[in-house]
C-alpha positions as CSV (number, residue, x, y, z in Angstrom):
1,M,172.0,81.4,125.4
2,P,169.3,84.1,125.0
3,T,170.2,87.7,124.4
4,Y,169.8,90.2,127.1
5,D,166.8,91.7,125.3
6,A,165.1,88.3,125.0
7,A,165.8,87.5,128.7
8,R,164.4,90.9,129.7
9,A,161.3,90.5,127.6
10,E,160.6,87.0,129.0
11,A,161.1,88.3,132.6
12,E,158.9,91.3,132.1
13,A,156.2,89.2,130.5
14,A,156.2,86.9,133.6
15,M,156.1,89.9,135.9
16,Q,153.2,91.4,133.9
17,R,151.2,88.1,134.3
18,V,151.4,88.6,138.1
19,V,150.6,92.3,137.9
20,D,147.5,91.4,135.8
21,Q,146.1,89.5,138.8
22,L,146.2,92.6,141.0
23,P,143.2,94.8,141.6
24,A,142.8,97.5,138.9
25,D,143.5,100.3,141.4
26,S,147.0,99.0,142.2
27,R,149.9,101.3,141.3
28,V,152.8,99.7,139.5
29,V,156.1,101.6,139.0
30,D,159.0,100.1,137.1
31,T,162.1,100.8,139.2
32,T,164.4,98.6,137.2
33,D,168.0,99.7,136.6
34,L,168.3,99.0,132.9
35,T,172.0,98.4,133.0
36,P,172.6,94.7,132.2
37,Y,174.3,92.6,134.8
38,A,177.4,90.9,133.3
39,C,178.2,87.2,133.8
40,S,181.8,86.0,133.9
41,D,181.3,84.1,130.6
42,G,180.5,87.3,128.7
43,G,176.7,86.9,128.9
44,G,174.3,89.0,130.9
45,F,171.1,88.6,132.9
46,F,168.2,90.8,133.7
47,T,166.6,91.4,137.1
48,G,163.4,93.4,137.0
49,H,162.1,95.5,139.9
50,W,158.6,96.8,140.0
51,L,157.2,98.7,143.0
52,V,153.6,97.7,143.5
53,T,151.2,99.6,145.8
54,P,147.8,98.0,146.1
55,S,144.9,99.5,148.1
56,T,145.2,99.6,151.9
57,D,142.7,96.8,152.3
58,F,144.6,94.4,149.9
59,D,145.3,91.0,151.5
60,T,148.9,90.3,150.4
61,V,149.2,86.9,152.1
62,Q,146.0,85.7,150.5
63,F,147.1,87.0,147.1
64,V,150.4,85.1,147.3
65,E,148.6,81.9,148.5
66,D,146.1,82.1,145.6
67,L,148.6,83.1,142.9
68,P,149.8,79.7,141.8
69,S,146.2,78.5,141.0
70,R,145.4,81.7,139.2
71,L,148.5,81.5,136.9
72,A,148.0,78.0,135.7
73,D,150.5,75.2,135.1
74,E,153.1,77.4,133.4
75,F,154.4,78.6,136.8
76,A,156.1,76.4,139.3
77,T,155.2,76.5,143.0
78,Q,158.1,77.1,145.3
79,T,158.5,78.0,148.9
80,P,157.1,81.6,149.3
81,Q,159.6,84.4,149.5
82,V,157.3,87.0,150.8
83,C,157.6,87.6,154.5
84,P,154.0,88.1,155.8
85,Q,155.3,90.2,158.8
86,L,156.6,92.8,156.4
87,S,153.7,92.8,154.0
88,G,151.4,94.9,156.1
89,R,149.1,92.1,157.2
């Protein structure tokens, strides 16, 4: 089982790869609570939260649809979890 620090580093690296696809004028704020979540077996897990504010003309739905092809084969495609009705489009 990886350490908390290793899990956090892996999660943040994956999040950064997504952020790197955003327009340069996007604002990204790390709102993560750095208190580790404990598992019943004594381990822990990391859940990162970043608040992203792109420009007002940013097409969120198109960004999410295009993201798998921009991130290459290392990312699995799953049913989208973004609700377009709440994304501002």
